[in-house]
C-alpha positions as CSV (number, residue, x, y, z in Angstrom):
1,M,11.3,5.2,-18.7
2,T,12.6,8.8,-18.5
3,R,16.3,8.8,-17.8
4,G,16.6,12.5,-17.2
5,N,15.8,14.6,-14.1
6,P,12.3,15.9,-14.8
7,G,11.4,16.0,-11.2
8,A,8.3,18.1,-10.7
9,F,9.4,21.3,-12.2
10,G,10.8,21.3,-15.7
11,R,10.3,19.5,-19.0
12,S,11.9,16.1,-19.4
13,P,14.2,15.4,-22.3
14,H,11.5,12.9,-23.3
15,A,8.6,15.3,-22.7
16,E,7.5,15.0,-26.3
17,Q,7.0,11.3,-25.8
18,Y,5.7,11.2,-22.2
19,G,4.2,14.7,-21.7
20,A,5.3,17.5,-19.4
21,L,5.0,17.9,-15.7
22,V,3.7,21.3,-14.6
23,T,4.2,22.9,-11.2
24,T,2.6,25.9,-9.6
25,T,5.3,26.1,-6.9
26,P,8.8,27.5,-7.8
27,G,11.7,25.2,-7.4
28,T,14.9,24.1,-9.0
29,P,14.8,22.5,-12.5
30,A,16.2,19.3,-11.1
31,G,13.5,18.8,-8.5
32,V,13.8,18.6,-4.7
33,R,17.2,17.4,-3.6
34,W,17.7,14.9,-0.7
35,G,18.8,16.6,2.6
36,T,17.3,20.0,1.9
37,P,14.7,21.6,4.2
38,Q,12.1,21.2,1.5
39,A,12.9,17.5,1.1
40,R,12.3,17.0,4.8
41,G,9.1,18.9,4.5
42,V,7.8,16.8,1.5
43,L,8.8,13.6,3.3
44,A,7.1,14.7,6.5
45,A,3.8,15.6,4.8
46,T,3.6,12.4,2.8
47,I,4.5,10.2,5.8
48,V,2.1,11.9,8.2
49,G,-0.7,11.6,5.6
50,S,-0.2,8.0,4.7
51,G,0.7,7.1,8.3
52,M,-2.6,8.5,9.5
53,A,-4.5,6.1,7.2
54,M,-2.3,3.1,8.3
55,L,-2.6,4.0,12.0
56,D,-6.4,4.3,11.7
57,G,-6.8,0.7,10.5
58,T,-5.0,-0.9,13.5
59,I,-6.5,1.5,16.0
60,V,-10.0,0.6,14.9
61,N,-9.3,-3.2,15.2
62,V,-8.4,-2.7,18.9
63,A,-11.5,-0.5,19.5
64,L,-14.1,-2.9,18.1
65,P,-15.1,-4.6,21.4
66,R,-15.8,-1.2,23.0
67,I,-17.7,0.0,19.9
68,G,-19.9,-3.1,20.0
69,A,-20.7,-2.7,23.7
70,E,-21.5,1.0,23.6
71,L,-23.6,0.9,20.3
72,S,-25.1,-2.5,21.0
73,A,-23.8,-3.7,17.6
74,T,-24.0,-7.3,16.3
75,M,-20.9,-9.0,14.9
76,T,-22.3,-8.2,11.4
77,G,-22.4,-4.6,12.3
78,L,-18.8,-4.6,13.6
79,Q,-17.8,-6.4,10.4
80,W,-19.2,-3.6,8.3
81,V,-17.4,-1.0,10.4
82,L,-14.3,-2.5,8.8
83,D,-15.8,-3.5,5.5
84,G,-17.4,-0.1,4.8
85,Y,-14.0,1.5,4.8
86,L,-12.3,-1.3,2.9
87,L,-14.9,-1.3,0.1
88,S,-14.8,2.5,-0.6
89,L,-11.0,2.5,-0.4
90,A,-10.4,-0.4,-2.7
91,A,-13.1,0.8,-5.2
92,L,-11.7,4.3,-5.6
93,I,-8.0,4.1,-5.0
94,L,-7.3,3.5,-8.7
95,V,-9.4,6.5,-9.7
96,S,-7.7,8.9,-7.3
97,G,-4.3,8.3,-8.9
98,S,-5.7,9.5,-12.2
99,L,-7.4,12.5,-10.5
100,G,-4.0,13.5,-9.1
101,D,-2.3,13.3,-12.5
102,R,-5.1,15.4,-14.0
103,Y,-5.9,18.1,-11.4
104,G,-2.7,18.2,-9.4
105,R,-1.2,15.7,-7.0
106,R,-0.8,18.1,-4.1
107,R,-4.4,19.3,-4.5
108,V,-5.9,15.9,-4.6
109,F,-3.7,14.8,-1.6
110,Q,-4.9,17.8,0.4
111,I,-8.5,17.1,-0.4
112,G,-8.0,13.5,0.7
113,V,-6.4,14.5,4.0
114,A,-9.1,17.0,4.8
115,W,-11.9,14.6,3.8
116,F,-10.3,11.9,6.0
117,G,-10.1,14.3,8.9
118,M,-13.8,15.4,8.6
119,A,-15.0,11.8,8.2
120,S,-13.1,10.9,11.3
121,V,-15.1,13.5,13.2
122,L,-18.3,11.9,12.0
123,C,-17.0,8.5,13.1
124,G,-16.1,9.8,16.5
125,L,-19.5,11.4,17.0
126,A,-21.6,8.6,15.5
127,P,-24.7,7.8,17.7
128,S,-25.3,4.4,16.2
129,V,-23.5,1.6,14.3
130,Q,-25.4,2.5,11.1
131,V,-24.1,6.1,11.2
132,L,-20.6,4.8,12.0
133,V,-20.6,2.5,9.0
134,A,-21.7,5.4,6.7
135,A,-19.0,7.6,8.2
136,R,-16.4,4.8,7.6
137,V,-17.4,4.6,3.9
138,L,-16.8,8.4,3.7
139,Q,-13.5,7.9,5.5
140,G,-12.5,5.3,2.9
141,I,-13.0,7.8,0.2
142,G,-10.6,10.2,1.9
143,G,-8.1,7.3,2.3
144,A,-8.4,6.5,-1.4
145,L,-7.6,10.1,-2.3
146,L,-4.5,10.5,-0.1
147,T,-2.9,7.0,-0.3
148,P,-1.6,6.9,-3.9
149,G,-1.1,10.7,-3.8
150,S,1.7,10.4,-1.2
151,L,3.8,8.1,-3.4
152,A,3.0,10.1,-6.6
153,I,4.2,13.3,-4.8
154,L,7.5,11.7,-3.9
155,Q,8.0,10.4,-7.5
156,S,7.2,13.7,-9.1
157,A,8.7,16.1,-6.6
158,F,12.1,14.6,-5.9
159,A,15.0,14.7,-8.3
160,H,15.5,11.5,-10.3
161,D,18.6,10.4,-8.4
162,D,17.0,10.9,-5.0
163,R,13.6,9.1,-5.5
164,A,14.6,5.6,-4.4
165,R,16.1,7.0,-1.2
166,A,13.0,9.1,-0.5
167,I,10.6,6.2,-1.2
168,G,12.8,4.0,1.1
169,A,12.5,6.6,3.9
170,W,8.7,6.8,3.3
171,S,8.3,3.0,3.4
172,G,10.2,2.7,6.7
173,L,8.7,5.6,8.6
174,S,5.1,5.1,7.3
175,G,5.3,1.5,8.5
176,V,5.8,2.7,12.1
177,A,2.2,3.7,12.2
178,T,1.1,0.2,11.5
179,A,3.3,-1.2,14.3
180,V,2.3,1.3,17.0
181,G,-1.4,1.2,16.1
182,P,-2.4,-1.6,18.6
183,L,-0.5,0.1,21.4
184,V,-1.9,3.6,20.7
185,G,-5.4,2.2,20.1
186,G,-5.4,0.4,23.5
187,L,-4.1,3.5,25.3
188,L,-6.7,5.8,23.6
189,V,-9.6,3.5,24.3
190,Q,-8.6,3.0,27.9
191,A,-8.0,6.8,28.4
192,W,-11.5,7.8,27.5
193,S,-13.5,6.0,24.7
194,W,-13.3,4.3,21.4
195,R,-14.4,7.7,19.9
196,L,-10.9,9.1,20.7
197,A,-9.5,6.5,18.3
198,F,-11.2,8.4,15.5
199,L,-10.9,11.9,16.8
200,V,-7.1,11.6,17.2
201,N,-7.0,11.9,13.4
202,V,-8.1,15.5,13.4
203,P,-4.9,17.2,14.8
204,V,-2.9,14.8,12.6
205,A,-4.8,15.9,9.5
206,L,-4.3,19.5,10.3
207,L,-0.6,19.0,10.7
208,C,-0.4,17.2,7.4
209,L,-2.3,20.0,5.6
210,W,0.0,22.7,7.0
211,L,3.1,20.7,6.0
212,T,1.7,20.0,2.5
213,R,0.8,23.7,1.9
214,R,4.2,24.9,3.1
215,C,6.6,22.3,1.5
216,V,5.0,20.2,-1.3
217,P,5.3,21.4,-4.9
218,E,2.4,21.0,-7.2
219,S,2.7,18.7,-10.2
220,R,0.3,17.3,-12.8
221,D,0.2,15.8,-16.3
222,A,0.0,18.8,-18.6
223,D,-1.2,16.6,-21.5
224,L,-4.4,15.5,-19.7
225,A,-7.2,17.8,-21.0
226,G,-11.0,17.7,-20.9
227,R,-13.2,15.9,-18.4
228,P,-12.3,12.8,-16.5
229,D,-13.5,9.4,-17.8
230,V,-16.7,9.3,-15.8
231,L,-18.0,6.0,-17.2
232,G,-14.6,4.3,-16.7
233,T,-14.5,5.7,-13.1
234,I,-18.0,4.2,-12.4
235,L,-17.2,0.8,-14.0
236,G,-13.9,0.6,-12.2
237,A,-15.4,1.5,-8.8
238,V,-18.4,-0.9,-9.3
239,G,-16.1,-3.7,-10.5
240,L,-13.6,-3.4,-7.6
241,A,-16.5,-3.0,-5.1
242,G,-18.2,-6.1,-6.3
243,I,-15.1,-8.3,-6.2
244,T,-14.1,-6.9,-2.8
245,A,-17.6,-7.6,-1.4
246,V,-17.3,-11.2,-2.6
247,L,-13.9,-11.7,-1.1
248,V,-14.9,-10.2,2.2
249,E,-18.4,-11.6,2.5
250,A,-18.4,-15.0,0.8
251,P,-16.6,-16.9,3.6
252,A,-19.2,-15.8,6.1
253,R,-22.4,-15.7,4.0
254,G,-21.8,-18.6,1.6
255,I,-21.9,-18.8,-2.2
256,G,-25.7,-18.9,-2.2
257,D,-26.2,-15.6,-0.5
258,P,-27.8,-13.0,-2.8
259,L,-25.1,-10.4,-2.1
260,V,-22.4,-12.9,-3.2
261,W,-24.0,-14.2,-6.4
262,I,-25.1,-10.7,-7.5
263,A,-21.9,-8.8,-6.5
264,G,-19.5,-11.5,-7.9
265,P,-20.8,-11.7,-11.5
266,G,-21.7,-8.0,-11.5
267,G,-18.2,-7.0,-10.4
268,A,-16.6,-9.2,-12.9
269,A,-18.8,-7.9,-15.7
270,A,-18.0,-4.3,-14.7
271,L,-14.3,-4.9,-14.6
272,A,-14.4,-6.6,-18.0
273,A,-16.3,-3.6,-19.4
274,F,-13.8,-1.3,-17.7
275,C,-10.8,-3.1,-19.4
276,L,-12.6,-3.0,-22.8
277,L,-13.3,0.7,-22.4
278,Q,-9.6,1.5,-21.5
279,V,-8.4,-0.3,-24.6
280,R,-10.7,1.6,-26.9
281,S,-10.6,5.0,-25.2
282,T,-8.4,7.7,-26.6
283,R,-7.8,9.0,-23.1
284,P,-8.1,6.0,-20.8
285,L,-8.3,6.2,-17.0
286,V,-5.6,3.5,-16.9
287,P,-3.4,3.7,-20.0
288,P,-2.9,0.2,-21.5
289,S,0.6,1.3,-22.5
290,L,1.6,1.0,-18.8
291,F,1.2,-2.8,-19.1
292,A,3.4,-2.9,-22.2
293,N,6.4,-2.4,-19.8
294,R,7.5,-5.8,-18.6
295,T,9.1,-4.5,-15.5
296,F,5.8,-2.7,-14.5
297,V,3.8,-5.9,-15.0
298,L,6.3,-8.2,-13.1
299,T,6.7,-5.8,-10.2
300,N,2.9,-5.6,-9.8
301,L,2.7,-9.4,-9.8
302,L,5.4,-9.4,-7.1
303,T,3.4,-6.8,-5.2
304,F,0.3,-8.9,-5.4
305,L,2.0,-12.1,-4.1
306,L,4.2,-10.4,-1.4
307,Y,1.4,-8.3,0.1
308,A,-1.0,-11.3,0.0
309,A,1.6,-13.3,1.9
310,L,2.3,-10.5,4.3
311,S,-1.4,-9.8,5.1
312,G,-2.3,-13.5,5.5
313,A,0.7,-14.2,7.7
314,M,0.3,-11.2,10.0
315,T,-3.5,-11.6,10.4
316,L,-3.3,-15.3,11.3
317,M,-0.2,-14.8,13.4
318,V,-2.0,-12.4,15.7
319,M,-4.8,-15.0,16.0
320,Q,-2.4,-17.9,16.6
321,L,-0.5,-16.0,19.3
322,Q,-3.8,-15.1,21.2
323,V,-5.7,-18.4,20.9
324,S,-2.9,-21.0,21.0
325,L,-0.2,-19.2,23.0
326,G,-2.4,-17.1,25.3
327,Y,-1.0,-13.7,24.4
328,S,-3.1,-10.6,25.1
329,P,-4.3,-8.6,22.1
330,T,-1.7,-5.8,22.7
331,A,1.1,-8.3,23.2
332,A,0.1,-10.2,20.1
333,G,0.1,-6.9,18.1
334,L,3.5,-5.9,19.5
335,A,5.0,-9.3,18.7
336,G,5.6,-8.1,15.1
337,L,7.2,-4.8,16.2
338,P,10.8,-6.0,15.2
339,I,9.6,-6.1,11.6
340,T,8.8,-2.4,11.6
341,I,12.0,-1.5,13.6
342,I,14.1,-3.4,11.0
343,M,12.3,-1.7,8.1
344,L,12.7,1.7,9.8
345,V,16.4,1.3,10.1
346,L,17.1,-0.4,6.8
347,S,14.5,0.8,4.2
348,A,16.3,4.0,3.2
349,R,19.6,2.2,2.9
350,S,17.9,-0.5,0.8
351,G,16.6,2.1,-1.6
352,R,20.0,3.6,-2.0
353,L,21.5,0.1,-2.7
354,A,18.9,-0.6,-5.3
355,Q,19.6,2.7,-7.1
356,R,23.3,2.0,-7.1
357,F,23.4,-1.6,-8.1
358,G,19.9,-2.1,-9.7
359,P,16.8,-3.4,-8.0
360,R,16.7,-7.0,-9.4
361,P,19.0,-8.7,-6.8
362,Q,17.0,-7.2,-3.9
363,L,13.6,-8.0,-5.5
364,V,14.7,-11.6,-5.9
365,A,16.5,-12.1,-2.6
366,G,14.0,-10.1,-0.4
367,P,10.9,-12.3,-1.0
368,L,13.0,-15.4,-0.6
369,V,14.2,-14.2,2.8
370,V,10.6,-13.4,3.7
371,A,9.6,-16.9,2.7
372,A,12.4,-18.3,4.9
373,G,11.2,-16.3,7.8
374,M,7.6,-17.4,7.3
375,F,8.7,-21.0,7.2
376,L,10.4,-20.6,10.5
377,L,7.2,-19.3,12.0
378,R,5.6,-22.7,11.5
379,G,7.2,-23.4,14.9
380,V,4.9,-20.9,16.6
381,T,2.8,-23.6,18.4
382,P,1.4,-24.0,21.9
383,D,4.1,-23.7,24.7
384,A,6.5,-22.1,22.2
385,S,8.5,-19.2,23.6
386,Y,8.8,-15.8,22.0
387,P,12.7,-15.6,21.9
388,V,13.1,-19.1,20.5
389,S,10.1,-19.7,18.2
390,V,8.7,-16.3,17.3
391,L,11.5,-13.8,17.3
392,P,13.9,-15.5,14.8
393,G,11.2,-15.9,12.2
394,V,9.9,-12.3,12.7
395,V,13.5,-10.9,12.4
396,L,14.1,-12.8,9.2
397,F,10.7,-11.8,7.9
398,G,11.4,-8.1,8.7
399,F,14.9,-8.2,7.1
400,G,13.4,-9.7,3.9
401,L,10.8,-7.0,3.7
402,A,13.4,-4.3,4.3
403,V,15.4,-5.6,1.4
404,A,12.5,-5.8,-1.0
405,V,9.8,-3.2,-0.2
406,A,11.5,0.1,-0.9
407,P,13.1,-1.1,-4.2
408,L,9.8,-2.7,-5.2
409,T,7.8,0.5,-4.7
410,A,10.5,2.6,-6.4
411,T,10.8,0.2,-9.3
412,V,7.0,0.1,-10.0
413,L,6.9,3.9,-10.2
414,A,10.2,4.2,-12.2
415,A,8.9,1.7,-14.7
416,A,6.1,4.1,-15.6
417,P,6.5,7.5,-17.3
418,D,6.7,10.4,-14.8
419,R,3.4,11.9,-16.1
420,H,1.6,8.7,-15.1
421,A,3.1,8.7,-11.5
422,G,-0.4,9.1,-9.9
423,I,-2.1,6.3,-11.9
424,A,0.9,4.0,-11.6
425,S,0.8,4.5,-7.8
426,G,-3.0,3.9,-7.8
427,V,-2.6,0.7,-9.8
428,N,0.1,-0.6,-7.5
429,N,-1.9,0.3,-4.4
430,A,-5.0,-1.4,-5.9
431,V,-2.9,-4.5,-6.6
432,A,-1.5,-4.6,-3.1
433,R,-4.9,-4.2,-1.4
434,T,-6.5,-6.8,-3.7
435,G,-3.7,-9.3,-2.7
436,S,-4.4,-8.5,1.0
437,L,-8.1,-9.0,0.5
438,L,-7.7,-12.3,-1.3
439,A,-5.4,-13.6,1.3
440,V,-7.5,-12.7,4.3
441,A,-10.7,-13.9,2.7
442,V,-9.5,-17.2,1.2
443,L,-6.5,-18.3,3.4
444,P,-8.4,-19.4,6.5
445,A,-10.8,-21.6,4.5
446,A,-7.9,-23.0,2.4
447,A,-6.1,-23.9,5.7
448,G,-9.2,-25.6,7.1
449,I,-10.1,-23.0,9.7
450,H,-13.9,-22.7,9.5
451,G,-16.6,-21.2,11.6
452,E,-15.8,-21.3,15.3
453,Q,-12.8,-23.7,14.8
454,Y,-10.4,-20.7,15.1
455,A,-11.0,-20.9,18.9
456,N,-9.7,-24.4,19.1
457,P,-5.9,-24.3,19.6
458,V,-5.3,-27.7,18.0
459,T,-7.3,-27.0,14.9
460,L,-6.0,-23.4,14.6
461,T,-2.4,-24.6,15.0
462,A,-2.7,-27.1,12.2
463,G,-4.4,-24.5,10.0
464,W,-1.7,-22.0,10.9
465,Q,1.1,-24.2,9.9
466,L,-0.5,-24.9,6.5
467,A,-1.4,-21.3,6.0
468,I,2.0,-19.9,6.8
469,A,3.6,-22.5,4.4
470,L,1.2,-21.2,1.6
471,C,2.2,-17.6,2.4
472,A,5.9,-18.6,2.2
473,A,5.3,-20.2,-1.2
474,A,3.5,-17.1,-2.5
475,A,6.4,-14.9,-1.4
476,A,9.0,-17.1,-3.0
477,L,7.0,-17.2,-6.2
478,G,7.0,-13.4,-6.3
479,G,10.8,-13.4,-6.0
480,L,11.0,-15.7,-9.0
481,F,8.9,-13.2,-11.0
482,A,11.5,-10.5,-10.2
483,L,14.1,-12.3,-12.2
484,G,12.7,-10.7,-15.3
485,V,12.9,-7.1,-14.0
486,D,15.0,-4.6,-15.8
487,N,18.0,-4.0,-13.5
488,S,18.8,-0.6,-14.9
489,V,15.4,1.0,-14.2
490,L,16.6,2.8,-11.1
491,R,20.0,3.8,-12.3
492,S,20.8,7.5,-11.9
493,E,21.6,9.7,-14.8
494,S,25.2,10.1,-13.7
495,D,25.7,6.3,-13.5
496,T,24.2,5.9,-16.9
497,E,26.4,8.6,-18.5
498,T,29.5,7.1,-16.9
499,E,28.7,3.7,-18.2
500,H,27.9,5.1,-21.6
501,T,31.2,6.9,-22.0
502,M,33.5,4.3,-20.3
503,H,32.3,1.0,-21.7
504,C,35.1,-0.6,-23.8
505,A,36.9,2.8,-23.6
506,I,34.8,4.2,-26.5
507,N,31.9,6.6,-26.6
508,A,29.2,4.0,-27.3
509,P,26.2,2.5,-25.5
510,P,26.8,-0.5,-23.3
511,P,25.6,-3.9,-24.5
512,R,21.9,-4.7,-23.9
513,R,21.3,-6.5,-20.7
């Protein structure tokens, strides 16, 4: 990786190897420094943008019953209100990272925010469930454009020494949106209508656009020339859409359904063709050289397992709390609030520790602590109290995430050359969302929760205990993968220079780790 301070403004010492970053906004050669007004503006813009997308997901979940009643929607229609967004987001999130690298990360991020806001208006004004589903597909496109862009902006705009801290702050503050979503959604729906759950995105999008234009420097990969890889884009989108459709629909429709047996092989074939094209292309959408870096591969494997465990556990915990313990939907959503509070308080500190001592200890310990917290949650059974049975596991769960998430995100991006910040973020986002999709689609069936059995507290509790144990095992396995991560990947330039000159009291490189 680049050991200098390329930031978003100058040419890295390794520019000949990795390419140059170009900016259209003046700044210092070292990039944006932590604690400056511009740094706060960049953080605010990226947090507001990504937080808007995160908030929307949880708000919509709360609004579904009102949507169904007002639009006379069937359960299938309501499912597609969620799936339409999910399909377009998963299918295009990888492509959008490459578009940011090519055309400008700030520009693509702004387009995504504006697109998301306009699609939210269409959602809020939808006269039928069919129109709402179409608008949700458009909203997913906007989400795909802005989601990887927020991380790529942080990676390219901040000075090298401040990136882990910035990403840590982004991780903690963006996560607040996920936690407050159920509460905000309930208040908005009760205040007027489910339509307000979508229309609330409009002022948020306008604020984000103002902050981005005012504070965020532009950056791009100067070596990317010519037109984008249209064929690769189509194959990647079709492949991910097909696989996503199978993961979402197969549990409900069955393997014999035409959508399943067409989308599954079709998606797999498209992804195989996509991979072949990337290997043979002179300007691939996803450079195969990214996967030659062991740390990049291992941290993406950890991302897949950790986010699969996280999504599976949180989805089923909300169900278990409501069905088996009698919680209201809002109370069940707020039960996980300590996780976000802990991440908000500790994520930035976690990023600083990883930069100072290297990310490997936290990437190993964090998932293991998450696994321990999940295992404690096996005690969430009927008649269990929140302080005794829920809170201890949730707190340990949250502490493990705070230890691991910020270093994980920073390490994934640091393991890739700076000029590939957008596509590296897109790959990591696609991996995380694929893990979440797989967990939510497969875990209930693997735990024996079929059809209407989720409404039976006895059956659900037995399935919950097995499912949470599987999630704990996945998180622990991810921690073991992290043992192979390069522990120097986040080290600052000053630390590296000090070690270089002081080791054995001679001016020589330190021994290889």
